[in-house]
Backbone as ProteinMPNN parsed JSONL, in Angstrom:
{"seq_chain_A": "MGIFVITYKSERYVRHYYQALRLQLVIKTAYISLVFLFAVMIITITRIYLSLHQLTAINI", "coords_chain_A": {"N_chain_A": [[146.498, 214.047, 90.227], [148.948, 213.738, 91.545], [148.269, 211.832, 93.459], [147.741, 209.637, 91.856], [150.293, 209.029, 90.869], [151.563, 208.26, 93.237], [150.086, 205.953, 93.956], [150.671, 204.366, 91.761], [153.426, 204.053, 92.025], [153.574, 202.66, 94.5], [152.22, 200.365, 93.798], [153.92, 199.267, 91.902], [156.094, 198.804, 93.55], [155.046, 196.909, 95.287], [154.658, 194.828, 93.496], [157.303, 194.248, 92.78], [158.175, 193.443, 95.267], [156.657, 191.148, 95.671], [157.674, 189.569, 93.613], [160.318, 189.269, 94.451], [159.871, 187.901, 96.81], [158.753, 185.551, 95.835], [160.914, 184.553, 94.403], [162.704, 184.148, 96.492], [161.345, 182.157, 97.835], [161.41, 180.101, 95.946], [164.172, 179.643, 95.815], [164.587, 178.823, 98.44], [163.04, 176.488, 98.5], [164.374, 174.959, 96.563], [166.826, 174.718, 97.83], [166.116, 173.259, 100.12], [165.244, 170.878, 98.942], [167.606, 170.081, 97.778], [169.25, 169.641, 100.012], [167.779, 167.57, 101.131], [168.044, 165.603, 99.139], [170.798, 165.209, 99.299], [171.004, 164.154, 101.885], [169.562, 161.773, 101.566], [171.207, 160.519, 99.716], [173.548, 160.148, 101.25], [172.547, 158.433, 103.235], [171.835, 156.234, 101.662], [174.337, 155.476, 100.592], [175.643, 154.819, 102.957], [174.088, 152.661, 103.797], [174.559, 150.835, 101.716], [177.301, 150.493, 102.02], [177.389, 149.357, 104.588], [175.974, 146.979, 104.148], [177.648, 145.725, 102.301], [179.878, 145.49, 103.894], [178.945, 143.708, 105.82], [178.559, 141.483, 104.193], [181.193, 140.91, 103.386], [182.259, 140.382, 105.868], [180.906, 138.079, 106.536], [181.849, 136.372, 104.572], [184.547, 136.196, 105.222]], "CA_chain_A": [[147.679, 213.572, 89.493], [149.939, 213.308, 92.53], [147.78, 210.597, 94.08], [147.913, 208.582, 90.851], [151.72, 208.688, 90.848], [151.856, 207.543, 94.483], [149.502, 204.609, 93.872], [151.427, 203.633, 90.738], [154.718, 203.698, 92.625], [153.369, 201.632, 95.521], [151.828, 199.146, 93.091], [155.144, 198.722, 91.315], [156.902, 198.324, 94.679], [154.42, 195.668, 95.753], [154.941, 193.805, 92.483], [158.713, 193.87, 92.951], [158.264, 192.733, 96.546], [156.118, 189.807, 95.463], [158.638, 188.842, 92.772], [161.458, 188.935, 95.31], [159.386, 186.892, 97.744], [158.603, 184.307, 95.075], [162.273, 184.099, 94.103], [163.245, 183.642, 97.756], [160.638, 180.902, 98.101], [161.949, 179.119, 94.997], [165.535, 179.331, 96.257], [164.462, 178.057, 99.677], [162.53, 175.163, 98.137], [165.464, 174.269, 95.877], [167.835, 174.427, 98.85], [165.588, 172.18, 100.965], [165.248, 169.644, 98.149], [169.015, 169.718, 97.605], [169.686, 169.075, 101.29], [167.076, 166.293, 101.261], [168.711, 164.686, 98.21], [172.113, 164.941, 99.871], [170.782, 163.265, 103.03], [169.162, 160.467, 101.018], [172.415, 159.955, 99.118], [174.422, 159.7, 102.344], [171.909, 157.262, 103.857], [171.941, 155.123, 100.706], [175.746, 155.06, 100.546], [175.921, 154.169, 104.245], [173.423, 151.352, 103.799], [175.289, 149.965, 100.778], [178.587, 150.2, 102.658], [177.145, 148.43, 105.7], [175.587, 145.671, 103.605], [178.87, 145.151, 101.732], [180.718, 145.156, 105.041], [178.373, 142.488, 106.397], [178.827, 140.39, 103.253], [182.616, 140.566, 103.474], [182.469, 139.803, 107.2], [180.391, 136.705, 106.483], [182.752, 135.618, 103.709], [185.79, 135.968, 105.963]], "C_chain_A": [[148.729, 213.023, 90.472], [149.555, 211.991, 93.177], [148.004, 209.42, 93.136], [149.361, 208.089, 90.826], [152.072, 207.853, 92.078], [151.326, 206.11, 94.413], [150.278, 203.76, 92.873], [152.759, 203.148, 91.309], [154.563, 202.555, 93.622], [153.021, 200.304, 94.865], [153.06, 198.461, 92.506], [156.032, 198.119, 92.41], [156.373, 196.987, 95.183], [154.725, 194.538, 94.788], [156.377, 193.316, 92.615], [158.895, 193.035, 94.21], [157.78, 191.301, 96.389], [157.073, 188.96, 94.628], [159.827, 188.375, 93.6], [161.084, 187.817, 96.269], [159.289, 185.54, 97.062], [159.971, 183.707, 94.78], [162.907, 183.472, 95.341], [162.641, 182.282, 98.077], [161.193, 179.791, 97.22], [163.34, 178.676, 95.432], [165.497, 178.452, 97.505], [164.027, 176.628, 99.385], [163.627, 174.333, 97.481], [166.525, 173.834, 96.885], [167.396, 173.248, 99.718], [165.646, 170.852, 100.217], [166.677, 169.146, 97.95], [169.548, 169.05, 98.866], [169.076, 167.693, 101.486], [167.735, 165.235, 100.381], [170.063, 164.254, 98.764], [171.998, 163.942, 101.019], [170.431, 161.859, 102.553], [170.371, 159.756, 100.428], [173.335, 159.382, 100.195], [173.866, 158.44, 102.99], [172.065, 156.037, 102.958], [173.364, 154.579, 100.666], [176.109, 154.305, 101.825], [175.328, 152.773, 104.279], [174.151, 150.366, 102.887], [176.609, 149.527, 101.411], [178.425, 149.168, 103.771], [176.795, 147.039, 105.19], [176.807, 144.971, 103.001], [179.794, 144.68, 102.849], [180.245, 143.85, 105.687], [178.678, 141.284, 105.51], [180.281, 139.941, 103.353], [182.919, 139.906, 104.816], [182.008, 138.346, 107.216], [181.352, 135.826, 105.666], [184.051, 135.281, 104.428], [185.463, 135.056, 107.136]], "O_chain_A": [[149.317, 211.967, 90.237], [150.407, 211.136, 93.417], [148.407, 208.338, 93.564], [149.619, 206.886, 90.769], [152.791, 206.86, 91.975], [152.032, 205.166, 94.768], [150.516, 202.576, 93.109], [153.163, 202.003, 91.109], [155.33, 201.593, 93.593], [153.465, 199.246, 95.312], [153.22, 197.244, 92.601], [156.64, 197.066, 92.221], [157.134, 196.062, 95.466], [155.016, 193.418, 95.208], [156.637, 192.114, 92.568], [159.652, 192.064, 94.232], [158.395, 190.363, 96.896], [157.26, 187.774, 94.901], [160.285, 187.239, 93.471], [161.87, 186.902, 96.513], [159.685, 184.517, 97.62], [160.163, 182.497, 94.894], [163.551, 182.426, 95.27], [163.334, 181.372, 98.531], [161.42, 178.675, 97.686], [163.654, 177.485, 95.421], [166.246, 177.484, 97.629], [164.571, 175.676, 99.945], [163.797, 173.155, 97.796], [167.055, 172.726, 96.806], [168.188, 172.354, 100.016], [166.043, 169.83, 100.776], [166.929, 167.941, 97.951], [170.215, 168.019, 98.797], [169.743, 166.764, 101.939], [167.958, 164.106, 100.819], [170.424, 163.078, 98.704], [172.789, 163.004, 101.119], [170.946, 160.873, 103.08], [170.547, 158.551, 100.611], [173.838, 158.266, 100.063], [174.605, 157.494, 103.263], [172.385, 154.945, 103.428], [173.572, 153.367, 100.701], [176.794, 153.283, 101.781], [175.969, 151.822, 104.725], [174.336, 149.202, 103.244], [176.986, 148.357, 101.35], [179.214, 148.231, 103.886], [177.261, 146.038, 105.733], [176.979, 143.764, 103.171], [180.408, 143.617, 102.763], [181.055, 142.999, 106.054], [179.012, 140.206, 106.001], [180.57, 138.745, 103.398], [183.733, 138.986, 104.895], [182.643, 137.49, 107.832], [181.627, 134.683, 106.032], [184.592, 134.189, 104.254], [186.351, 134.713, 107.917]]}, "name": "protein", "num_of_chains": 1, "seq": "MGIFVITYKSERYVRHYYQALRLQLVIKTAYISLVFLFAVMIITITRIYLSLHQLTAINI"}
């Protein structure tokens, strides 16, 4: 009986650990994608700004 309780407890702990790990992985993935999106946005804005700047420079 005592052994059964110990195995049950450890099993539950492992399940919680895996859930926490999965959650951490999801958060990490979301964070990485967010940073990537932010970087792409900055690059795009910079490129648009530079192209507009070149156009205005040519016009002047």
